mmCIF file of the C-alpha atoms, coordinates in Angstrom:
data_MODEL
# 
_entry.id   MODEL 
# 
loop_
_atom_site.group_PDB 
_atom_site.id 
_atom_site.type_symbol 
_atom_site.label_atom_id 
_atom_site.label_alt_id 
_atom_site.label_comp_id 
_atom_site.label_asym_id 
_atom_site.label_entity_id 
_atom_site.label_seq_id 
_atom_site.pdbx_PDB_ins_code 
_atom_site.Cartn_x 
_atom_site.Cartn_y 
_atom_site.Cartn_z 
_atom_site.occupancy 
_atom_site.B_iso_or_equiv 
_atom_site.pdbx_formal_charge 
_atom_site.auth_seq_id 
_atom_site.auth_comp_id 
_atom_site.auth_asym_id 
_atom_site.auth_atom_id 
_atom_site.pdbx_PDB_model_num 
ATOM 1   C CA . MET A 1 1   ? -6.267  -1.836  1.782   1.00 0.00 ? 1   MET A CA 1 
ATOM 2   C CA . LYS A 1 2   ? -8.993  -2.397  4.335   1.00 0.00 ? 2   LYS A CA 1 
ATOM 3   C CA . ASN A 1 3   ? -11.888 -1.981  1.880   1.00 0.00 ? 3   ASN A CA 1 
ATOM 4   C CA . ARG A 1 4   ? -10.061 -4.041  -0.810  1.00 0.00 ? 4   ARG A CA 1 
ATOM 5   C CA . SER A 1 5   ? -10.843 -1.521  -3.558  1.00 0.00 ? 5   SER A CA 1 
ATOM 6   C CA . GLY A 1 6   ? -8.219  -1.856  -6.254  1.00 0.00 ? 6   GLY A CA 1 
ATOM 7   C CA . ALA A 1 7   ? -9.633  1.196   -8.028  1.00 0.00 ? 7   ALA A CA 1 
ATOM 8   C CA . VAL A 1 8   ? -8.975  3.420   -5.005  1.00 0.00 ? 8   VAL A CA 1 
ATOM 9   C CA . GLN A 1 9   ? -5.511  1.925   -4.523  1.00 0.00 ? 9   GLN A CA 1 
ATOM 10  C CA . PHE A 1 10  ? -4.702  2.374   -8.219  1.00 0.00 ? 10  PHE A CA 1 
ATOM 11  C CA . ALA A 1 11  ? -5.819  6.025   -8.190  1.00 0.00 ? 11  ALA A CA 1 
ATOM 12  C CA . VAL A 1 12  ? -3.155  7.044   -5.659  1.00 0.00 ? 12  VAL A CA 1 
ATOM 13  C CA . LEU A 1 13  ? -0.252  5.334   -7.449  1.00 0.00 ? 13  LEU A CA 1 
ATOM 14  C CA . SER A 1 14  ? 2.304   7.172   -9.547  1.00 0.00 ? 14  SER A CA 1 
ATOM 15  C CA . SER A 1 15  ? 1.894   6.850   -13.304 1.00 0.00 ? 15  SER A CA 1 
ATOM 16  C CA . SER A 1 16  ? 4.869   4.464   -13.503 1.00 0.00 ? 16  SER A CA 1 
ATOM 17  C CA . LEU A 1 17  ? 3.351   2.158   -10.865 1.00 0.00 ? 17  LEU A CA 1 
ATOM 18  C CA . GLN A 1 18  ? -0.005  2.374   -12.636 1.00 0.00 ? 18  GLN A CA 1 
ATOM 19  C CA . GLU A 1 19  ? 1.576   1.321   -15.923 1.00 0.00 ? 19  GLU A CA 1 
ATOM 20  C CA . ARG A 1 20  ? 3.385   -1.570  -14.257 1.00 0.00 ? 20  ARG A CA 1 
ATOM 21  C CA . THR A 1 21  ? 0.349   -2.907  -12.388 1.00 0.00 ? 21  THR A CA 1 
ATOM 22  C CA . ARG A 1 22  ? -2.743  -2.046  -14.476 1.00 0.00 ? 22  ARG A CA 1 
ATOM 23  C CA . LYS A 1 23  ? -3.042  -5.524  -16.009 1.00 0.00 ? 23  LYS A CA 1 
ATOM 24  C CA . GLN A 1 24  ? -2.901  -7.226  -12.597 1.00 0.00 ? 24  GLN A CA 1 
ATOM 25  C CA . PHE A 1 25  ? -5.580  -4.921  -11.187 1.00 0.00 ? 25  PHE A CA 1 
ATOM 26  C CA . GLU A 1 26  ? -7.784  -5.519  -14.240 1.00 0.00 ? 26  GLU A CA 1 
ATOM 27  C CA . GLU A 1 27  ? -7.343  -9.306  -14.031 1.00 0.00 ? 27  GLU A CA 1 
ATOM 28  C CA . ALA A 1 28  ? -8.471  -9.150  -10.395 1.00 0.00 ? 28  ALA A CA 1 
ATOM 29  C CA . ASN A 1 29  ? -11.546 -7.119  -11.459 1.00 0.00 ? 29  ASN A CA 1 
ATOM 30  C CA . TRP A 1 30  ? -10.170 -4.224  -9.417  1.00 0.00 ? 30  TRP A CA 1 
ATOM 31  C CA . GLY A 1 31  ? -10.577 -6.129  -6.152  1.00 0.00 ? 31  GLY A CA 1 
ATOM 32  C CA . THR A 1 32  ? -7.594  -6.726  -3.896  1.00 0.00 ? 32  THR A CA 1 
ATOM 33  C CA . GLY A 1 33  ? -7.026  -8.529  -0.663  1.00 0.00 ? 33  GLY A CA 1 
ATOM 34  C CA . GLN A 1 34  ? -9.272  -11.038 1.003   1.00 0.00 ? 34  GLN A CA 1 
ATOM 35  C CA . SER A 1 35  ? -12.114 -11.039 3.506   1.00 0.00 ? 35  SER A CA 1 
ATOM 36  C CA . SER A 1 36  ? -10.010 -12.526 6.287   1.00 0.00 ? 36  SER A CA 1 
ATOM 37  C CA . PRO A 1 37  ? -7.708  -11.639 7.878   1.00 0.00 ? 37  PRO A CA 1 
ATOM 38  C CA . TRP A 1 38  ? -8.165  -7.909  7.751   1.00 0.00 ? 38  TRP A CA 1 
ATOM 39  C CA . VAL A 1 39  ? -6.022  -4.954  8.757   1.00 0.00 ? 39  VAL A CA 1 
ATOM 40  C CA . ASP A 1 40  ? -6.693  -3.510  12.202  1.00 0.00 ? 40  ASP A CA 1 
ATOM 41  C CA . ASN A 1 41  ? -5.066  -0.836  14.351  1.00 0.00 ? 41  ASN A CA 1 
ATOM 42  C CA . PHE A 1 42  ? -2.765  0.589   11.695  1.00 0.00 ? 42  PHE A CA 1 
ATOM 43  C CA . ARG A 1 43  ? -0.397  3.338   12.741  1.00 0.00 ? 43  ARG A CA 1 
ATOM 44  C CA . VAL A 1 44  ? 2.428   5.416   11.322  1.00 0.00 ? 44  VAL A CA 1 
ATOM 45  C CA . VAL A 1 45  ? 5.542   4.448   13.276  1.00 0.00 ? 45  VAL A CA 1 
ATOM 46  C CA . LYS A 1 46  ? 8.113   6.468   11.334  1.00 0.00 ? 46  LYS A CA 1 
ATOM 47  C CA . VAL A 1 47  ? 8.206   9.360   8.871   1.00 0.00 ? 47  VAL A CA 1 
ATOM 48  C CA . LYS A 1 48  ? 11.412  9.977   6.959   1.00 0.00 ? 48  LYS A CA 1 
ATOM 49  C CA . LYS A 1 49  ? 11.850  13.113  4.873   1.00 0.00 ? 49  LYS A CA 1 
ATOM 50  C CA . ILE A 1 50  ? 13.986  12.138  1.895   1.00 0.00 ? 50  ILE A CA 1 
ATOM 51  C CA . SER A 1 51  ? 13.595  15.530  0.203   1.00 0.00 ? 51  SER A CA 1 
ATOM 52  C CA . ASP A 1 52  ? 11.091  18.382  -0.008  1.00 0.00 ? 52  ASP A CA 1 
ATOM 53  C CA . THR A 1 53  ? 9.164   16.351  -2.581  1.00 0.00 ? 53  THR A CA 1 
ATOM 54  C CA . LYS A 1 54  ? 9.682   12.814  -1.271  1.00 0.00 ? 54  LYS A CA 1 
ATOM 55  C CA . LEU A 1 55  ? 8.610   11.226  2.031   1.00 0.00 ? 55  LEU A CA 1 
ATOM 56  C CA . GLN A 1 56  ? 8.743   7.681   3.360   1.00 0.00 ? 56  GLN A CA 1 
ATOM 57  C CA . PHE A 1 57  ? 6.191   6.357   5.871   1.00 0.00 ? 57  PHE A CA 1 
ATOM 58  C CA . THR A 1 58  ? 6.590   3.158   7.864   1.00 0.00 ? 58  THR A CA 1 
ATOM 59  C CA . ILE A 1 59  ? 3.168   1.745   8.715   1.00 0.00 ? 59  ILE A CA 1 
ATOM 60  C CA . ALA A 1 60  ? 2.555   -1.032  11.260  1.00 0.00 ? 60  ALA A CA 1 
ATOM 61  C CA . TYR A 1 61  ? -0.740  -2.891  11.658  1.00 0.00 ? 61  TYR A CA 1 
ATOM 62  C CA . ASN A 1 62  ? -2.336  -6.024  13.067  1.00 0.00 ? 62  ASN A CA 1 
ATOM 63  C CA . LEU A 1 63  ? -3.842  -8.834  11.015  1.00 0.00 ? 63  LEU A CA 1 
ATOM 64  C CA . VAL A 1 64  ? -6.985  -10.184 12.674  1.00 0.00 ? 64  VAL A CA 1 
ATOM 65  C CA . THR A 1 65  ? -9.887  -12.525 12.035  1.00 0.00 ? 65  THR A CA 1 
ATOM 66  C CA . SER A 1 66  ? -13.111 -13.042 13.939  1.00 0.00 ? 66  SER A CA 1 
ATOM 67  C CA . TYR A 1 67  ? -11.400 -15.800 15.924  1.00 0.00 ? 67  TYR A CA 1 
ATOM 68  C CA . ALA A 1 68  ? -7.737  -14.804 16.322  1.00 0.00 ? 68  ALA A CA 1 
ATOM 69  C CA . ARG A 1 69  ? -4.989  -12.251 15.875  1.00 0.00 ? 69  ARG A CA 1 
ATOM 70  C CA . LEU A 1 70  ? -2.613  -13.549 13.199  1.00 0.00 ? 70  LEU A CA 1 
ATOM 71  C CA . GLY A 1 71  ? 0.321   -11.314 13.879  1.00 0.00 ? 71  GLY A CA 1 
ATOM 72  C CA . SER A 1 72  ? 1.379   -7.963  12.599  1.00 0.00 ? 72  SER A CA 1 
ATOM 73  C CA . GLY A 1 73  ? 2.392   -6.432  9.313   1.00 0.00 ? 73  GLY A CA 1 
ATOM 74  C CA . GLN A 1 74  ? 4.593   -3.609  8.168   1.00 0.00 ? 74  GLN A CA 1 
ATOM 75  C CA . LYS A 1 75  ? 4.760   -1.522  5.017   1.00 0.00 ? 75  LYS A CA 1 
ATOM 76  C CA . VAL A 1 76  ? 7.158   1.195   3.950   1.00 0.00 ? 76  VAL A CA 1 
ATOM 77  C CA . ILE A 1 77  ? 5.347   3.575   1.610   1.00 0.00 ? 77  ILE A CA 1 
ATOM 78  C CA . THR A 1 78  ? 7.219   6.189   -0.400  1.00 0.00 ? 78  THR A CA 1 
ATOM 79  C CA . VAL A 1 79  ? 5.253   9.169   -1.697  1.00 0.00 ? 79  VAL A CA 1 
ATOM 80  C CA . GLU A 1 80  ? 6.344   11.923  -4.052  1.00 0.00 ? 80  GLU A CA 1 
ATOM 81  C CA . LYS A 1 81  ? 4.810   15.278  -4.853  1.00 0.00 ? 81  LYS A CA 1 
ATOM 82  C CA . ASN A 1 82  ? 3.244   15.618  -8.274  1.00 0.00 ? 82  ASN A CA 1 
ATOM 83  C CA . PRO A 1 83  ? 5.882   17.404  -10.391 1.00 0.00 ? 83  PRO A CA 1 
ATOM 84  C CA . GLU A 1 84  ? 3.339   19.119  -12.651 1.00 0.00 ? 84  GLU A CA 1 
ATOM 85  C CA . PRO A 1 85  ? 3.177   22.913  -12.229 1.00 0.00 ? 85  PRO A CA 1 
ATOM 86  C CA . TYR A 1 86  ? 0.491   24.174  -9.820  1.00 0.00 ? 86  TYR A CA 1 
ATOM 87  C CA . ARG A 1 87  ? -0.270  20.644  -8.567  1.00 0.00 ? 87  ARG A CA 1 
ATOM 88  C CA . THR A 1 88  ? -0.129  19.948  -4.843  1.00 0.00 ? 88  THR A CA 1 
ATOM 89  C CA . ASN A 1 89  ? -1.115  16.283  -4.708  1.00 0.00 ? 89  ASN A CA 1 
ATOM 90  C CA . TRP A 1 90  ? 1.191   13.370  -3.874  1.00 0.00 ? 90  TRP A CA 1 
ATOM 91  C CA . PHE A 1 91  ? 1.450   9.871   -5.370  1.00 0.00 ? 91  PHE A CA 1 
ATOM 92  C CA . ILE A 1 92  ? 2.659   6.555   -4.015  1.00 0.00 ? 92  ILE A CA 1 
ATOM 93  C CA . THR A 1 93  ? 5.845   5.646   -5.871  1.00 0.00 ? 93  THR A CA 1 
ATOM 94  C CA . LYS A 1 94  ? 6.900   2.563   -3.905  1.00 0.00 ? 94  LYS A CA 1 
ATOM 95  C CA . ILE A 1 95  ? 5.387   0.089   -1.428  1.00 0.00 ? 95  ILE A CA 1 
ATOM 96  C CA . THR A 1 96  ? 7.610   -2.423  0.327   1.00 0.00 ? 96  THR A CA 1 
ATOM 97  C CA . THR A 1 97  ? 5.877   -4.962  2.540   1.00 0.00 ? 97  THR A CA 1 
ATOM 98  C CA . LYS A 1 98  ? 7.328   -7.316  5.115   1.00 0.00 ? 98  LYS A CA 1 
ATOM 99  C CA . TYR A 1 99  ? 6.066   -10.837 4.279   1.00 0.00 ? 99  TYR A CA 1 
ATOM 100 C CA . ASN A 1 100 ? 3.375   -12.417 6.454   1.00 0.00 ? 100 ASN A CA 1 
ATOM 101 C CA . GLN A 1 101 ? 1.914   -15.771 5.416   1.00 0.00 ? 101 GLN A CA 1 
ATOM 102 C CA . TRP A 1 102 ? -1.631  -14.654 6.235   1.00 0.00 ? 102 TRP A CA 1 
ATOM 103 C CA . GLU A 1 103 ? -1.599  -11.406 4.308   1.00 0.00 ? 103 GLU A CA 1 
ATOM 104 C CA . ALA A 1 104 ? -2.832  -10.796 0.761   1.00 0.00 ? 104 ALA A CA 1 
ATOM 105 C CA . PHE A 1 105 ? -0.732  -8.379  -1.263  1.00 0.00 ? 105 PHE A CA 1 
ATOM 106 C CA . ALA A 1 106 ? -1.754  -5.789  -3.846  1.00 0.00 ? 106 ALA A CA 1 
ATOM 107 C CA . PRO A 1 107 ? -0.091  -5.709  -7.284  1.00 0.00 ? 107 PRO A CA 1 
ATOM 108 C CA . ALA A 1 108 ? 1.929   -2.555  -6.583  1.00 0.00 ? 108 ALA A CA 1 
ATOM 109 C CA . GLU A 1 109 ? 3.717   -4.002  -3.548  1.00 0.00 ? 109 GLU A CA 1 
ATOM 110 C CA . THR A 1 110 ? 7.221   -5.417  -3.382  1.00 0.00 ? 110 THR A CA 1 
ATOM 111 C CA . VAL A 1 111 ? 7.178   -8.177  -0.766  1.00 0.00 ? 111 VAL A CA 1 
ATOM 112 C CA . ILE A 1 112 ? 10.319  -8.822  1.282   1.00 0.00 ? 112 ILE A CA 1 
ATOM 113 C CA . LYS A 1 113 ? 10.778  -12.090 3.159   1.00 0.00 ? 113 LYS A CA 1 
# 
């Protein structure tokens, strides 16, 4: 998210999330986010093993500008192992984000108020 590259974000999504969000990424010319505020000091605060092929990470971070800290953010990111034989990579299958009025959101996120 920090470099606002929609192409990089899109590449790590599951095929179902890619299908659902491709048009939004294209309409944004593969750019996401905004120049300010930006994400700073992100950290993994919880890892939950759902199964051998599915993990859930809770990420916390600060939203800052050159003049102020605008609060914090939180995302829960679910990843699943690629089911294709002999593949060892993982894909993001779900992103749930806690709403913050200052934050820009990427097309693949579900925002919770």
